[in-house]
C-alpha positions in Angstrom: 211.4 58.3 164.2 214.5 59.2 166.0 215.5 62.7 167.3 219.2 62.7 166.3 221.6 64.6 168.4 225.2 64.1 167.1 228.4 65.1 168.8 229.0 67.4 165.8 226.4 70.2 165.5 226.6 70.3 161.7 225.4 66.7 161.5 222.5 67.3 163.8 221.5 70.3 161.7 221.7 68.1 158.6 219.5 65.4 160.2 216.9 67.9 161.4 216.8 69.7 158.1 216.4 66.5 156.1 213.8 65.1 158.5 211.8 68.4 158.3 211.8 68.5 154.5 210.9 64.8 154.3 208.0 65.1 156.7 206.6 68.3 155.1 206.8 66.6 151.6 205.1 63.4 152.9 202.3 65.4 154.5 201.8 67.2 151.2 201.9 63.9 149.3 199.2 62.3 151.5 196.9 65.3 151.4 197.4 66.1 147.7 196.7 62.4 146.8 193.1 62.9 148.1 192.6 65.4 145.2 194.5 63.3 142.7 197.8 65.2 142.6 201.4 64.9 143.7 203.4 67.9 145.1 205.3 68.0 141.8 202.1 68.1 139.7 200.5 70.7 142.0 203.6 72.9 141.7 203.6 72.7 137.9 199.8 73.4 137.7 200.2 76.3 140.0 203.0 77.7 137.8 200.9 77.1 134.7 198.0 79.0 136.2 199.8 81.9 137.8 203.1 82.5 136.1 203.2 85.9 134.5 205.6 85.2 131.6 205.8 82.6 128.9 206.1 79.2 130.5 208.6 76.8 129.0 209.8 73.5 130.3 213.2 75.1 131.3 211.4 77.9 133.2 209.3 75.3 135.0 212.5 73.5 135.9 213.9 76.7 137.5 210.6 77.6 139.2 210.2 74.2 141.0 214.0 73.6 141.3 214.1 70.3 139.5 216.4 68.9 136.7 215.3 69.5 133.1 215.0 65.8 132.4 212.8 65.3 135.6 210.5 68.0 134.4 210.4 66.5 130.9 209.2 63.2 132.3 206.7 64.9 134.6 205.3 67.0 131.7 205.0 63.8 129.6 202.9 62.1 132.3 200.8 65.3 132.9 200.2 65.6 129.2 199.1 62.0 128.9 196.7 62.7 131.8 195.3 65.8 130.0 196.5 68.3 132.6 198.8 70.3 130.4 199.7 70.6 126.8 202.9 71.5 125.1 202.8 73.8 122.2 205.8 73.1 119.9 208.3 75.6 118.7 206.9 77.7 115.9 207.8 80.7 113.8 208.8 83.6 116.0 208.8 81.3 119.1 212.1 79.5 119.5 210.9 77.4 122.4 208.1 75.0 123.5 205.4 76.6 125.6 203.5 74.8 128.3 199.8 75.6 128.9 197.3 74.3 131.4 194.3 72.5 130.1 190.7 72.8 131.4 191.1 69.5 133.2 194.4 70.8 134.8 192.7 74.0 135.7 189.9 72.1 137.6 192.5 70.3 139.7 194.6 73.4 140.4 192.4 75.2 142.9 191.8 72.1 145.1 195.6 71.4 144.9 196.5 74.9 145.9 194.0 74.9 148.8 195.7 71.7 150.1 199.2 73.3 149.7 198.1 76.5 151.4 196.9 74.5 154.4 200.1 72.5 154.5 202.2 75.7 154.3 200.2 77.5 156.9 200.2 74.5 159.2 203.9 74.2 158.9 204.5 77.7 160.2 201.4 78.0 162.5 203.5 78.1 165.7 206.3 80.2 164.2 206.1 84.0 164.6 206.7 86.2 161.5 209.9 87.3 163.1 211.0 83.7 163.7 210.1 83.0 160.1 212.3 85.8 158.9 215.2 84.5 160.9 214.6 81.0 159.6 214.4 82.3 156.0 217.7 84.2 156.4 219.4 81.1 157.8 218.0 78.8 155.1 219.1 81.3 152.4 222.6 81.2 153.7 222.6 77.4 153.6 221.0 77.3 150.1 223.3 79.9 148.7 226.4 78.1 150.0 225.3 74.9 148.3 224.4 76.8 145.1 227.9 78.2 145.1 229.2 74.6 145.1 227.0 73.9 142.1 228.0 77.2 140.4 224.4 78.3 140.3 222.8 81.6 141.2 219.4 82.6 142.6 217.5 85.3 140.9 213.8 86.3 140.5 212.1 84.9 137.4 212.3 87.4 134.5 208.5 87.9 134.4 208.6 89.6 137.8 209.9 92.9 139.1 213.1 92.2 141.1 212.3 95.0 143.5 208.9 93.7 144.6 207.6 90.6 146.3 206.1 88.0 144.0 202.3 88.3 144.2 200.3 85.1 145.1 196.8 84.1 144.4 196.0 83.0 147.9 
């Protein structure tokens, strides 16, 4: 792999950001494959297990930052594998709900353990203060691009906007 250093700083930032995300995602793919998951499936199962509100395909799309049609295809595959089930719209519920199955629940814990190790490994040499600076910088970049897309970031409705989102670590 090359360490790009362009004459224009913005292009170098782009290259390093893209390489970092690609490398992190590839590490997660390789490690999750050992427990029979992909990063996308692990994210959906984690959401199904821990999300505090009613989980719909649209909410999963927002939680994992993927297009609705991508989530629909992923849910189709996961349902065929017996990891989740979709409960169709019914009286008093104007939306389809997504629920984790017992098979999905059994894969969730090992998948989350893998993700926790990847996440902790990613930031192992970065101090909490440096992480806060990095988060602030990435938020600026993310928000600028979301402005271009006419999208906004907000906490999921099931969570208190004034408090950090609890994790089952």
